[in-house]
C-alpha positions as CSV (number, residue, x, y, z in Angstrom):
1,M,-25.3,-28.2,54.0
2,N,-23.8,-24.8,54.1
3,R,-20.9,-25.9,52.1
4,R,-23.3,-26.9,49.2
5,I,-25.0,-23.6,49.2
6,V,-21.9,-21.8,48.9
7,Q,-20.8,-23.7,46.0
8,E,-24.1,-22.8,44.4
9,I,-23.7,-19.3,45.0
10,L,-20.1,-19.1,44.2
11,P,-20.4,-19.8,40.6
12,V,-23.1,-16.9,40.1
13,I,-20.9,-14.3,41.8
14,V,-17.8,-15.4,39.9
15,I,-20.1,-15.5,36.6
16,G,-21.4,-12.0,37.2
17,F,-18.1,-10.4,38.1
18,L,-16.5,-11.9,35.1
19,N,-19.6,-10.5,33.0
20,D,-19.1,-7.2,34.4
21,W,-15.3,-6.8,34.0
22,L,-15.2,-8.6,30.9
23,L,-17.7,-6.4,29.1
24,R,-15.8,-3.2,30.7
25,V,-12.6,-4.5,29.3
26,F,-13.9,-5.4,25.9
27,I,-15.3,-2.1,25.4
28,L,-12.1,-0.2,26.3
29,V,-10.2,-2.5,24.0
30,S,-12.6,-2.0,21.2
31,L,-12.1,2.0,21.9
32,F,-8.2,1.7,21.7
33,S,-8.6,-0.3,18.6
34,Q,-10.5,2.4,16.8
35,I,-8.1,5.0,18.1
36,E,-5.3,2.6,16.7
37,L,-6.9,2.5,13.4
38,L,-7.7,6.1,13.3
39,L,-4.3,7.3,13.9
40,L,-2.2,4.3,12.0
41,G,-4.7,3.4,9.4
42,N,-3.6,5.8,6.7
43,R,0.3,5.5,7.5
44,R,0.6,2.3,5.8
45,K,0.2,4.2,2.6
46,Y,3.7,5.6,3.2
47,T,5.4,3.5,5.7
48,P,7.0,0.2,4.1
49,G,7.5,-2.8,6.1
50,N,5.8,-5.4,8.2
51,W,5.7,-4.2,11.6
52,L,3.1,-1.4,11.0
53,R,0.9,-3.8,8.9
54,S,1.0,-6.3,11.7
55,I,-0.2,-3.8,14.1
56,I,-3.0,-2.5,11.9
57,W,-3.8,-6.2,11.1
58,Q,-4.2,-7.1,14.5
59,A,-6.6,-4.0,15.5
60,Y,-8.5,-4.7,12.1
61,T,-9.3,-8.4,12.5
62,T,-9.8,-8.5,16.5
63,K,-12.0,-5.6,16.5
64,D,-15.1,-7.4,15.2
65,A,-14.6,-10.4,17.2
66,I,-14.5,-8.4,20.5
67,I,-17.5,-6.4,19.5
68,D,-19.4,-9.5,18.9
69,I,-18.7,-10.9,22.3
70,S,-19.5,-7.6,23.9
71,I,-22.9,-7.6,22.4
72,G,-23.1,-11.4,23.2
73,V,-22.4,-10.7,26.9
74,L,-24.7,-7.7,27.1
75,F,-27.6,-9.8,25.6
76,T,-27.1,-12.3,28.4
77,C,-27.0,-9.7,30.9
78,Q,-30.0,-7.7,30.4
79,G,-33.0,-9.0,32.5
80,A,-31.0,-11.5,34.5
81,S,-31.1,-9.7,37.6
82,E,-34.3,-8.0,39.4
83,D,-32.2,-5.9,42.0
84,N,-32.6,-2.3,41.3
85,S,-28.8,-1.5,41.1
86,S,-28.2,-4.2,38.8
87,Q,-30.9,-2.9,36.5
88,Q,-29.4,0.7,36.6
89,N,-25.9,-0.9,35.7
90,D,-27.8,-2.9,32.8
91,M,-29.1,0.4,31.6
92,I,-25.8,2.4,31.3
93,K,-24.3,-0.5,29.6
94,A,-27.1,-0.9,27.0
95,F,-26.2,2.8,26.3
96,W,-22.8,1.5,25.3
97,L,-24.4,-0.5,22.3
98,P,-24.4,2.4,19.9
99,F,-20.8,3.1,20.4
100,L,-20.2,-0.8,19.5
101,L,-21.9,0.1,16.3
102,L,-19.9,3.0,15.7
103,H,-16.7,1.0,16.2
104,L,-18.0,-1.6,13.9
105,G,-18.2,1.0,11.3
106,G,-14.3,1.9,11.7
107,P,-12.7,5.3,11.3
108,D,-12.4,6.9,8.0
109,T,-8.8,6.1,7.4
110,I,-9.4,2.4,7.0
111,T,-12.6,0.6,5.5
112,A,-10.5,-2.5,3.9
113,F,-7.3,-4.0,5.1
114,S,-7.0,-5.8,1.5
115,L,-8.8,-5.6,-1.7
116,E,-10.5,-8.9,-0.9
117,D,-12.5,-7.2,2.0
118,N,-14.2,-5.4,-0.7
119,E,-15.6,-8.4,-2.1
120,L,-17.2,-9.2,1.2
121,W,-19.6,-6.5,1.5
122,I,-22.7,-8.9,1.3
123,R,-21.4,-10.3,4.6
124,Q,-21.0,-7.0,6.0
125,F,-24.8,-6.0,4.9
126,I,-25.9,-9.2,6.6
127,Q,-24.0,-8.8,9.5
128,L,-25.4,-4.9,9.9
129,L,-29.0,-6.3,9.7
130,L,-28.3,-8.9,12.3
131,K,-26.5,-6.6,14.8
132,F,-29.1,-4.0,14.4
133,V,-32.0,-6.3,15.3
134,W,-29.8,-7.6,18.2
135,A,-28.8,-4.3,19.5
136,S,-32.5,-3.2,19.1
137,S,-33.7,-6.0,21.0
138,I,-31.2,-5.3,23.9
139,F,-32.0,-1.5,23.9
140,L,-35.7,-2.4,24.0
141,R,-35.3,-4.8,27.0
142,S,-33.5,-2.1,29.0
143,W,-35.9,0.6,28.3
144,K,-37.3,2.2,31.4
145,S,-38.2,5.5,29.8
146,R,-35.2,7.1,31.6
147,P,-33.4,10.3,30.5
148,L,-30.4,7.8,29.7
149,N,-32.6,5.6,27.3
150,I,-33.8,8.8,25.7
151,I,-30.1,10.0,24.9
152,T,-29.2,6.7,23.4
153,I,-31.4,7.3,20.3
154,P,-29.1,9.9,18.6
155,M,-25.9,7.6,19.3
156,F,-28.0,4.8,17.7
157,V,-28.6,7.1,14.6
158,T,-24.8,7.6,14.5
159,G,-23.8,4.2,15.0
160,L,-26.0,3.1,12.0
161,I,-24.7,5.9,9.9
162,K,-21.2,4.8,10.3
163,Y,-21.7,1.0,10.1
164,G,-23.9,1.6,6.9
165,E,-21.3,3.8,5.3
166,K,-18.6,1.5,5.7
167,T,-20.9,-1.5,4.0
168,W,-21.8,1.2,1.2
169,Y,-18.2,2.1,0.4
170,L,-17.2,-1.6,0.3
171,R,-20.1,-2.3,-2.1
172,T,-19.3,0.6,-4.3
173,R,-15.8,-0.8,-4.9
174,T,-16.8,-4.1,-6.6
175,G,-18.5,-2.5,-9.4
176,P,-17.4,0.0,-11.8
177,V,-15.9,3.6,-10.6
178,P,-18.1,6.3,-11.5
179,V,-16.6,8.5,-14.1
180,P,-17.4,12.1,-14.4
181,V,-16.6,14.1,-17.5
182,P,-13.6,16.1,-16.6
183,V,-14.2,20.1,-16.8
184,V,-11.1,21.7,-17.6
185,P,-11.2,25.4,-16.3
186,V,-8.8,28.2,-17.8
187,P,-5.5,26.8,-17.2
188,V,-2.8,29.0,-15.0
189,C,-0.1,26.2,-16.0
190,A,0.1,22.8,-17.2
191,C,-0.1,21.1,-13.9
192,A,-3.4,22.8,-13.0
193,T,-4.8,21.8,-16.1
194,F,-3.9,18.2,-15.7
195,M,-4.8,18.2,-12.0
196,A,-8.2,19.8,-12.9
197,G,-9.3,16.6,-14.7
198,Y,-9.0,14.5,-11.5
199,N,-12.0,14.0,-9.6
200,G,-12.2,10.2,-9.4
201,L,-11.2,10.0,-13.6
202,C,-7.6,9.2,-12.8
203,C,-8.9,6.3,-10.2
204,A,-10.7,4.5,-12.9
205,A,-7.7,4.8,-15.2
206,F,-5.9,2.6,-12.8
207,M,-7.3,-0.3,-14.6
208,T,-7.7,-2.3,-11.3
209,E,-8.8,-6.1,-12.0
210,C,-12.5,-7.1,-10.5
211,D,-15.0,-9.4,-10.9
212,C,-17.3,-6.7,-12.3
213,K,-17.0,-7.1,-16.3
214,K,-18.3,-3.7,-16.9
215,A,-15.2,-2.4,-15.1
216,E,-12.9,-2.7,-18.0
217,D,-15.4,-0.7,-20.2
218,I,-15.5,2.0,-17.6
219,V,-11.4,2.1,-17.2
220,F,-11.0,2.3,-20.8
221,H,-13.3,5.3,-21.3
222,A,-11.6,7.0,-18.3
223,S,-8.2,6.2,-19.6
224,Q,-9.1,7.5,-22.9
225,K,-10.1,10.9,-21.8
226,L,-7.2,11.0,-19.3
227,Q,-4.4,9.9,-21.5
228,P,-4.2,12.8,-23.9
229,L,-4.3,15.2,-21.1
230,C,-1.3,13.6,-19.4
231,K,0.5,13.0,-22.5
232,R,0.4,16.6,-23.4
233,L,1.5,17.7,-20.0
234,L,4.4,15.1,-19.6
235,N,5.6,16.4,-23.2
236,S,4.9,20.1,-22.6
237,S,7.6,22.6,-22.3
238,Q,6.3,24.5,-19.1
239,V,7.0,21.5,-17.1
240,Q,10.5,21.3,-18.0
241,A,11.3,23.8,-15.2
242,F,10.6,20.9,-12.5
243,I,10.6,18.0,-14.9
244,Y,12.2,15.5,-12.6
245,R,9.9,16.3,-9.5
246,C,6.4,17.2,-10.9
247,P,5.6,14.2,-13.1
248,F,6.2,11.6,-10.2
249,E,4.5,13.9,-7.7
250,V,1.6,13.6,-10.0
251,I,1.5,10.1,-10.0
252,E,1.8,10.2,-6.4
253,I,-1.3,12.1,-5.9
254,E,-3.1,9.9,-8.4
255,L,-2.3,6.9,-6.5
256,G,-3.1,8.6,-3.2
257,F,-6.7,9.0,-4.7
258,I,-6.7,5.3,-5.6
259,Y,-5.6,4.1,-2.4
260,D,-8.3,6.3,-0.7
261,I,-10.9,4.6,-2.9
262,F,-9.8,1.0,-2.0
263,Y,-9.1,1.2,1.3
264,T,-10.7,4.2,3.0
265,K,-13.7,6.6,3.1
266,P,-12.6,9.1,0.4
267,M,-12.8,12.5,2.3
268,K,-14.6,14.7,-0.4
269,V,-15.9,18.1,0.6
270,Y,-18.0,18.5,-2.3
271,D,-20.0,15.2,-1.5
272,E,-23.0,16.8,-0.3
273,W,-24.6,13.9,1.4
274,G,-21.4,13.1,2.9
275,L,-21.3,16.6,4.6
276,V,-24.8,15.9,5.8
277,R,-24.0,12.4,7.5
278,R,-21.0,14.1,9.1
279,F,-23.3,16.9,10.5
280,I,-25.8,14.4,11.9
281,C,-23.0,12.3,13.6
282,L,-21.3,15.4,15.0
283,F,-24.9,17.0,16.2
284,S,-25.9,13.6,17.6
285,E,-22.6,12.9,19.4
286,I,-22.4,16.4,21.1
287,S,-25.9,16.3,22.0
288,T,-25.7,13.0,23.5
289,F,-22.6,14.4,25.4
290,I,-24.5,17.4,26.7
291,G,-27.1,15.0,27.6
292,F,-25.2,12.8,29.7
293,M,-23.4,15.6,31.4
294,I,-26.9,17.1,32.6
295,I,-28.6,13.8,33.7
296,D,-28.2,12.4,37.4
297,K,-25.4,9.7,37.4
298,H,-25.2,9.0,41.0
299,E,-27.4,5.8,40.7
300,Y,-25.0,4.2,38.4
301,S,-21.6,2.8,38.9
302,T,-18.5,5.0,39.0
303,T,-16.6,2.6,36.7
304,D,-19.2,2.4,34.2
305,V,-19.7,6.4,34.2
306,I,-15.9,6.9,33.4
307,I,-16.1,4.4,30.4
308,T,-19.0,6.2,29.2
309,W,-17.1,9.3,29.4
310,L,-14.3,7.7,27.6
311,L,-16.4,6.5,24.8
312,L,-18.3,9.9,24.4
313,V,-15.1,11.9,24.1
314,G,-13.5,9.3,21.8
315,A,-16.5,9.4,19.7
316,I,-16.5,13.3,19.2
317,V,-12.6,13.5,18.9
318,Q,-12.8,11.0,16.2
319,E,-15.5,12.7,14.5
320,I,-13.3,16.0,14.6
321,Y,-10.3,14.4,13.6
322,S,-12.0,13.2,10.6
323,I,-13.2,16.6,9.7
324,I,-9.6,18.0,9.9
325,L,-8.6,15.1,7.5
326,L,-11.3,16.0,5.1
327,C,-10.3,19.6,5.1
328,S,-6.7,18.9,4.2
329,S,-7.1,16.2,2.2
330,D,-6.1,15.9,-1.8
331,W,-9.7,15.6,-2.5
332,T,-10.5,19.0,-1.1
333,I,-7.2,20.5,-2.4
334,N,-8.3,19.3,-5.8
335,W,-11.8,20.5,-5.5
336,L,-10.5,23.9,-4.3
337,N,-8.2,24.1,-7.3
338,K,-11.4,23.4,-9.6
339,Q,-13.0,26.2,-8.0
340,G,-10.0,28.7,-8.6
341,K,-9.5,29.0,-4.8
342,T,-5.9,27.7,-4.8
343,R,-3.3,26.7,-7.3
344,L,-1.8,23.2,-7.4
345,P,1.7,24.0,-7.8
346,T,1.5,25.9,-4.3
347,T,0.1,22.7,-2.9
348,L,2.8,20.6,-4.4
349,S,5.5,22.8,-3.0
350,L,3.8,22.0,0.5
351,P,4.0,18.5,0.8
352,A,1.6,18.6,3.9
353,N,0.1,14.9,2.9
354,K,2.5,12.2,2.5
355,R,1.4,9.9,-0.3
356,W,3.9,7.0,-0.6
357,S,7.4,6.0,1.0
358,D,9.4,7.3,-1.9
359,S,11.8,4.4,-1.5
360,M,12.6,1.3,-3.0
361,A,13.7,-2.2,-1.5
362,R,17.0,-3.8,-2.6
363,Y,18.4,-7.3,-2.3
364,N,21.7,-8.3,-3.2
365,L,22.6,-12.0,-4.5
366,I,26.2,-11.8,-3.4
367,S,25.7,-10.1,-0.2
368,Y,23.0,-12.9,0.6
369,S,25.4,-15.5,-0.2
370,L,28.2,-13.9,2.0
371,K,25.7,-14.2,5.0
372,N,24.8,-17.6,4.0
373,L,28.2,-19.2,4.7
374,P,28.6,-22.1,7.0
375,I,29.0,-21.2,10.7
376,K,29.4,-23.2,13.7
377,F,26.2,-24.5,15.7
378,S,24.5,-23.7,12.5
379,E,21.6,-26.0,13.9
380,V,21.3,-24.1,16.8
381,W,20.8,-21.0,14.8
382,K,18.3,-22.7,12.8
383,F,16.2,-23.7,15.9
384,F,16.1,-20.2,17.1
385,C,15.0,-18.9,13.6
386,I,18.2,-16.9,13.3
387,P,18.5,-17.7,9.5
388,R,14.9,-16.6,8.9
389,M,15.7,-13.3,10.5
390,L,18.9,-12.7,8.5
391,D,17.0,-13.0,5.6
392,E,14.3,-10.4,6.6
393,C,17.3,-8.3,7.2
394,S,18.9,-8.9,3.8
395,S,16.7,-6.3,2.1
396,K,16.7,-2.7,2.8
397,N,15.2,0.3,1.8
398,S,16.9,3.4,0.1
399,D,15.4,6.6,-1.2
400,V,14.6,6.9,-4.7
401,P,17.3,9.6,-5.7
402,K,16.4,12.6,-8.2
403,Y,18.6,11.2,-10.7
404,L,17.0,7.9,-11.1
405,K,13.6,9.8,-11.5
406,K,15.1,12.0,-14.2
407,L,16.7,8.9,-15.9
408,I,13.2,7.1,-15.9
409,F,11.3,10.0,-17.2
410,E,13.7,10.9,-20.0
411,Q,13.7,7.1,-21.0
412,L,9.8,7.0,-21.0
413,Q,9.8,10.3,-23.0
414,E,11.9,9.2,-25.5
415,K,10.1,5.8,-25.8
416,S,6.7,7.7,-26.2
417,R,8.1,9.3,-29.5
418,H,8.5,6.1,-31.0
419,A,5.0,4.9,-30.1
420,P,2.7,6.7,-32.4
421,G,0.3,3.8,-32.5
422,I,-1.0,1.0,-30.6
423,K,1.2,-1.6,-32.3
424,E,4.5,0.6,-31.7
425,A,3.1,0.8,-27.9
426,K,2.5,-2.9,-27.7
427,E,6.0,-3.5,-29.1
428,L,7.6,-1.1,-26.9
429,C,5.9,-2.8,-23.6
430,A,7.4,-6.4,-24.9
431,R,11.2,-4.9,-25.1
432,R,13.1,-5.7,-22.0
433,G,16.6,-4.5,-22.8
434,D,17.0,-5.3,-26.3
435,W,15.8,-1.9,-27.6
436,A,18.4,-0.4,-25.6
437,L,21.1,-2.6,-27.0
438,E,20.0,-1.9,-30.5
439,K,20.0,1.6,-30.1
440,M,23.7,1.5,-28.9
441,N,24.8,-1.0,-31.5
442,C,25.8,-3.8,-29.2
443,F,22.6,-6.1,-29.7
444,S,24.9,-8.6,-31.5
445,R,27.4,-9.0,-28.8
446,L,24.9,-8.9,-25.9
447,G,21.6,-9.5,-27.2
448,W,21.9,-13.2,-25.9
449,S,21.4,-12.0,-22.4
450,T,18.3,-10.4,-22.7
451,G,16.4,-13.3,-24.3
452,G,14.9,-16.4,-22.6
453,D,13.3,-16.2,-19.5
454,F,12.9,-13.0,-17.5
455,D,13.8,-14.0,-14.3
456,K,17.2,-15.3,-16.0
457,S,17.7,-12.1,-17.8
458,I,17.3,-10.1,-14.3
459,L,19.9,-12.6,-12.5
460,L,22.4,-12.4,-15.4
461,W,22.3,-8.7,-15.5
462,H,22.2,-8.2,-11.5
463,L,25.3,-10.1,-11.2
464,A,27.1,-8.6,-14.0
465,T,26.4,-5.2,-12.8
466,D,27.5,-5.9,-9.3
467,L,30.6,-7.4,-11.0
468,C,31.1,-4.2,-13.1
469,Y,30.3,-1.7,-10.3
470,C,33.1,-3.2,-7.9
471,T,35.6,-3.2,-10.8
472,D,34.8,0.5,-11.8
473,L,34.4,1.6,-8.1
474,N,37.8,3.2,-7.8
475,K,38.0,5.0,-11.4
476,K,37.7,8.5,-11.5
477,S,34.1,9.5,-13.0
478,S,32.1,12.5,-14.1
479,P,28.8,13.3,-12.2
480,T,26.7,11.7,-15.3
481,E,28.6,8.5,-15.2
482,N,28.5,8.3,-11.5
483,S,24.6,8.8,-11.6
484,N,24.0,6.4,-14.3
485,R,26.3,3.8,-12.3
486,E,24.4,4.5,-9.0
487,A,21.1,4.1,-10.8
488,S,22.1,0.9,-12.4
489,K,23.0,-0.6,-9.1
490,L,19.8,0.7,-7.4
491,L,17.6,-0.9,-10.1
492,S,19.6,-4.1,-10.3
493,D,19.1,-4.7,-6.5
494,Y,15.5,-3.4,-6.7
495,M,14.7,-6.0,-9.4
496,V,16.3,-8.8,-7.6
497,Y,14.3,-7.8,-4.5
498,L,11.0,-8.2,-6.8
499,L,12.2,-11.3,-7.9
500,V,12.7,-13.0,-4.3
501,K,10.4,-11.0,-2.1
502,R,7.6,-10.1,-4.8
503,P,7.6,-12.9,-7.4
504,V,3.9,-12.3,-8.0
505,M,4.7,-8.8,-9.5
506,L,6.9,-10.4,-12.2
507,P,5.9,-12.5,-15.1
508,N,5.9,-16.4,-14.1
509,G,8.9,-18.2,-14.0
510,I,11.4,-20.2,-12.1
511,G,13.4,-17.0,-10.7
512,Q,13.4,-18.2,-7.0
513,I,14.9,-21.5,-8.0
514,R,17.5,-19.9,-10.1
515,F,18.3,-17.4,-7.0
516,Q,18.7,-20.2,-4.6
517,D,21.0,-22.5,-7.1
518,S,23.1,-19.3,-7.7
519,C,23.5,-18.7,-3.9
520,S,24.4,-22.2,-3.1
521,E,27.1,-22.0,-6.0
522,A,28.3,-18.5,-4.7
523,T,28.5,-19.8,-1.2
524,E,30.8,-22.7,-2.2
525,I,33.0,-20.0,-4.0
526,F,33.2,-17.4,-1.1
527,Q,34.3,-20.0,1.6
528,C,37.3,-17.6,2.3
529,V,35.9,-14.6,1.4
530,K,35.2,-11.6,3.9
531,D,33.4,-8.7,1.8
532,R,31.5,-8.2,-1.3
533,I,34.4,-6.4,-3.1
534,Q,36.4,-9.6,-2.7
535,A,33.8,-11.6,-3.6
536,C,33.2,-9.7,-6.8
537,K,36.8,-10.0,-7.5
538,R,37.1,-13.8,-7.1
539,L,34.1,-14.2,-9.4
540,F,35.6,-11.9,-12.0
541,L,39.2,-13.3,-12.1
542,Q,38.0,-17.2,-11.4
543,P,34.5,-17.5,-12.8
544,P,32.8,-21.0,-12.3
545,L,32.7,-23.4,-15.2
546,K,29.4,-24.3,-16.6
547,V,29.2,-28.3,-16.7
548,K,27.3,-29.7,-19.4
549,G,24.2,-31.9,-17.9
550,D,24.3,-30.2,-14.3
551,R,20.7,-29.9,-13.4
552,S,21.7,-26.6,-11.5
553,K,19.9,-23.4,-12.5
554,S,22.7,-21.3,-11.4
555,V,23.5,-18.3,-13.9
556,L,26.9,-17.6,-12.3
557,S,28.9,-18.6,-15.1
558,D,26.9,-16.8,-17.5
559,A,26.7,-13.8,-15.7
560,C,30.5,-13.7,-15.6
561,R,30.6,-14.0,-19.4
562,L,28.4,-11.1,-19.5
563,A,30.3,-9.0,-17.2
564,K,33.3,-9.8,-19.1
565,S,31.7,-8.6,-22.3
566,L,30.7,-5.4,-20.8
567,Q,34.1,-4.7,-19.6
568,S,35.4,-5.4,-23.0
569,L,33.5,-2.7,-24.7
570,E,35.9,-0.3,-23.1
571,T,39.0,-1.9,-24.9
572,E,37.5,-3.6,-28.0
573,E,34.7,-1.1,-29.2
574,E,36.8,2.1,-27.4
575,W,33.7,3.1,-25.4
576,N,34.4,5.0,-22.5
577,C,33.2,4.2,-19.2
578,E,30.5,6.7,-19.1
579,K,29.0,5.3,-22.2
580,K,28.9,1.8,-20.9
581,W,27.1,2.7,-17.5
582,E,24.7,4.8,-19.7
583,M,23.9,1.7,-21.7
584,M,23.6,-0.4,-18.6
585,S,21.4,2.0,-17.0
586,H,18.9,1.9,-20.1
587,V,18.8,-1.7,-20.2
588,W,17.7,-1.5,-16.5
589,V,15.1,1.2,-17.0
590,E,13.7,-1.1,-20.0
591,M,13.6,-4.2,-17.8
592,L,11.8,-2.2,-15.1
593,C,9.4,-1.0,-17.8
594,Y,8.7,-4.7,-18.8
595,A,8.1,-5.7,-15.3
596,A,5.9,-2.8,-14.8
597,C,3.6,-3.5,-17.8
598,H,3.2,-7.2,-17.0
599,C,2.5,-7.2,-13.4
600,P,-1.1,-8.2,-12.6
601,R,-3.0,-5.0,-12.2
602,N,-4.5,-6.2,-8.8
603,R,-1.1,-6.7,-7.5
604,H,-0.2,-2.9,-7.9
605,A,-3.4,-1.8,-6.0
606,E,-2.2,-4.4,-3.0
607,E,1.4,-3.0,-2.6
608,L,-0.2,0.6,-2.1
609,T,-1.1,-0.7,1.5
610,N,2.6,-1.4,1.9
611,G,4.1,1.9,1.4
612,G,3.9,1.8,-2.6
613,E,6.5,0.5,-5.2
614,L,8.4,2.2,-7.8
615,L,7.3,-0.3,-10.0
616,T,3.5,0.9,-9.6
617,H,4.7,4.5,-10.3
618,V,6.5,3.6,-13.6
619,W,3.5,1.6,-14.9
620,L,1.2,4.4,-14.2
621,L,3.5,6.9,-15.8
622,M,4.1,4.7,-18.8
623,A,0.2,4.7,-19.1
624,H,0.4,8.5,-19.2
625,F,2.9,8.4,-21.9
626,G,0.7,6.1,-23.8
627,I,3.2,3.2,-23.3
628,T,0.8,0.5,-22.6
629,E,-0.9,-2.6,-23.9
630,H,-4.4,-1.7,-22.4
631,V,-5.3,1.8,-22.9
632,Y,-4.5,3.7,-26.2
633,L,-6.3,6.8,-27.9
634,D,-5.7,7.6,-31.4
């Protein structure tokens, strides 16, 4: 008989114990997830790689589930016990409800993990209503007219404001971006004039695809207003003093605004209602903190009191941290600049806010083929996913050097002079290396390499650039030749990285099949080769023969032919090495511009969360120069 009673009582004790500690653990996990998102949410704007994204994704996706479980446990526990001490503990746990709503609203540094999250605002709105009703019922069931119940009300207001803000921002991103007419004050320099026209206008000019059909009209309208301003700046003599730095920093600022609009709560100091909401939230949190400090807490569990203190301090620190970010944000600097309180060149010289990674990933076919050589116990390595890890390590990041920015800017500036109308602009957007070859009078010799599929042209010029690079590595070169050679090598590896790792950013094709077939053929040739220089020499001296009827998509044979044609320019056309690399660098810039123009616009926006891509910066810079198929102002 006693044994049966123990069996009946024990599950109740165990369930009660689990409910208490499960709720406490989940509340703390929710708090730490909030802190994690607050500190790391904005870092993905300028930090490339998958590790940070994985950490943020884990916190972003698990937070809502943990909070839902916590609310469910609270709903189950409320009123389940008639014991006085249990009722007191239920009361302090009900006090945690507003903090869960606050956590659902998330920090200002991240409201959407991806663009698709913005389309789910209706789901968020329905969840807001349901969770508010659910939380209200729990709060009313725990109401005892105690001081703790009374100080819960201001926190409820804060939680609703934060959760409602998130839903509202998600809602506004599914429609057209509001476009204010830019008011340009008396300029102190070209940059100040340019930045004065911001205030959200540049974000509409980003031309992001969305389901709303009216967005295209808004985007076109915004770009019409912004383009002549940008074009005047980028061609202005005042900008020549810092010609290779300022335009790219302007693009960084612009893309930073765009990132804020799509993925965060934009921190605008001139948003009056936003400031009112912040004041209400901070005042409510501080008043609740003081109220909890005053009331008698001896009747509550010590553990629950400690957790409550953590929640209160966390909420206040989060709000203060958000205010600090607000005061130092680019939105505030831009607003102050428009009010004449500060000057933009000063802020540009003090890069307090990092806006993108300023790096470009690289991927090399020959290096990848050398890592793919047959090794002993290959099946064992495959079982432990070693080849996949090696593949991830095959791409590396390099800083975008100044000479590359200078090269891109000069080429776009030259192109803009040849695009007085929309017809010419569209023609330039369709060029992918042939325009540079025509300028250098070698289209008849090399024009075959830029025709056909774009992915084939990338691989042809990538391998040819590698072969020429290794052949000319020991030659004495001038600084100009060296910069063109290094720029060509960087762009070559970067374009192959896009082809292999970011194929959705390039025009449709079979680039990955061509890459794999070329790697397979290269791996067979490099059986006894140890390093990349030897591999290039072998390919150059003993090129593979192209067999008629072969179904392989390998481009090695054509790439070796192209490399020999490039090297022959020095002997047959009496070019010097510097002229050859100048032409090659111009071809690569043109290929980069072609890829930038034909990349889907939503892909540009998505890459902003992964440290940003050089391709996106080039695309927006082209739009400012008027070299675009989408926006043009006569």
